[in-house]
N, C-alpha and C positions, 0 to 999 in steps of 0.2 A: 208461617204466621199461625197464630192461634194455639189452641182452639178458642174460637169465640162461640158464645152460645146465647140463646134467648129462650124464654119460656112463657107460655100463656095458658090460661084455663079457658076451655070452650065448653059450652053447655050443649053438647051433642054426644051421642053414644060413641065410644072409642072406635068401633068398627067403621062408622061413617067418617070420622076424622081420618082414619088410616086410609080408607079408599080414596079420599080427596087428595091426600098427600102423595099416595102411590101412583096417581094418575098424572103423568107429566103434562098432559094437555091442559090441565087446570092450573099449572104453576104460574103462567103469566097473569092470571086473574088476581093473584094476591102478591106477586113479586115483580110486577112489571116496572116498579119504580127504580129498580136497580138491575134487573135482568131484561135486557132489550134484544131486539132482533131474534127472538126465540123461535126455534123450529125443531120439530121432532126428527129423529134420525131413523125411525122405522115406523111402520104402520101401527103396530100395537103400542099404545101409549102407557100401559101399566104392566107391572110384573117384572120379574127378573129379565134383564136384557133391554128393557125399554130405555131409550136415551133421548137426549136433546142437546142442541148446540145453541149458544147465546152469547151476548156480550155482557160481561160483568162490569157494570159501571160504578166504579168507586174512584173518587178523586185521587190522584191527578190524572188518571187514565181509565180507559175502558178496554179490557182485554177479552179476547175470545176464549170461551171456556166450553167444555162439554161435560156431561154427567151421564152415568149409566147406572141403573139400579142393579146392585150386585147381590144384595141380600134382602129378602122380604119375609119377616116373621110376623105374619098377620095375627092380631091387630096391634102389636106392641112395638115393633122395631123395623126400621127401613134404613139400609145403608146404600149410599151412592158413592161411586168412585168416578173421578174425572181427571181431566188434564186441561191445562190452559196456558196462557201467556205466549211469549215468543216461541215459535216452533212447537207449541204444545208440550213444553218440557217441564211444566210445574204440575206435579200430581196434587189432587185435592180430594178431600173426603167430606161427605155430609152425612150425619147420622141423625135420624128422627126417632125419638122415643116417646111413646104414648102411654100414659099411666091412667088407669081408671080411678075415678073418684066416687064420691057419694052420688046416688041417682044417675043422671046421664052426664055428669061432669067428667071431662077428660083434660088431663094436663099434657100439653104438647111441648116438647123440648127439642130444639134443633141445635146441633153443634157442627161447626164448619172449621176446617183447617187446611192449610197447604203445606207442602214439604219441598220447597225448592232446593235442589242439590247444586245448582250453578251459583257460584259466588256473586255474580252480577244480579241474579234474581233475588237472592237473599238480601243483598244490599238495598235493592229497590224497595223491597217490602219493609225493611227496617226504616229507611228514610221517609217513606210515605206515611208511616204511622197508621197503617190500614186497619188495625184491629178495631179501633173505636168506630170508624164509619161502617165497617162490616157488621159489627154487633148492633148498631143503631138500625141499619137497614133490615137485618133479620128480625129485630123486635117489631118494626113496622110491618113486615110481611106477615108475622104471626097475628098481629092485631087485625090486619085486613082479612086474614084467613078466618079468624073468629067471627068477625062481622058477617062475612059472606056465608059461612056455614050455619050460623045461628039464624040468619034471615032466609036461608034456603035459596039464595041467589047464585051460589057458586057454579052450578051446572050450566047456567045461562052463558057463562064466559069461557066455555070449552074451546080450545084452540082447534081450528079445523085443519084437517090434513089435505094438502093440495092434491086434487085428483081422486082422493079416496082409494079404497081397495077395489080395484076393477074386478078381481076374482070373486069377490063376495056378491057382486051385483050381476055377474054373468055378461058384462060388457066385454066384447072382444078387444 
């Protein structure tokens, strides 16, 4: 499926927008309308290797997916690779591109696609007509990201890590 893409202009410096997108603990703050049951797969929530597992809810079903940051070219490009669906057999890619505009204006573009190799998975994607709902949900996520970045409220919605890093606090 895809690629599907969405784009938005945000009135914050490009570096700030990149830091927010690259921190997976902030992802539920603007994408929880279609990414549910979100949890981090490691203590460090940003940078190459940071990952998360979640349910990707798009009618007619919600499938488990995961994503891991594979490339981070700060502050202009972030690439995530993941897998999902039945037996985690459907590879997916998410690419975030940030372009600097005049003043502190930043254009954020997200592209998402899957590459099912199994004929059953390909047929399910074709029959569900998933491209339109995926694109609509990504547009909504970017709109919510813009609102929260411009208002400065995004950091208040950081996903907490259960238990935290015991080694950092010295707790045995």
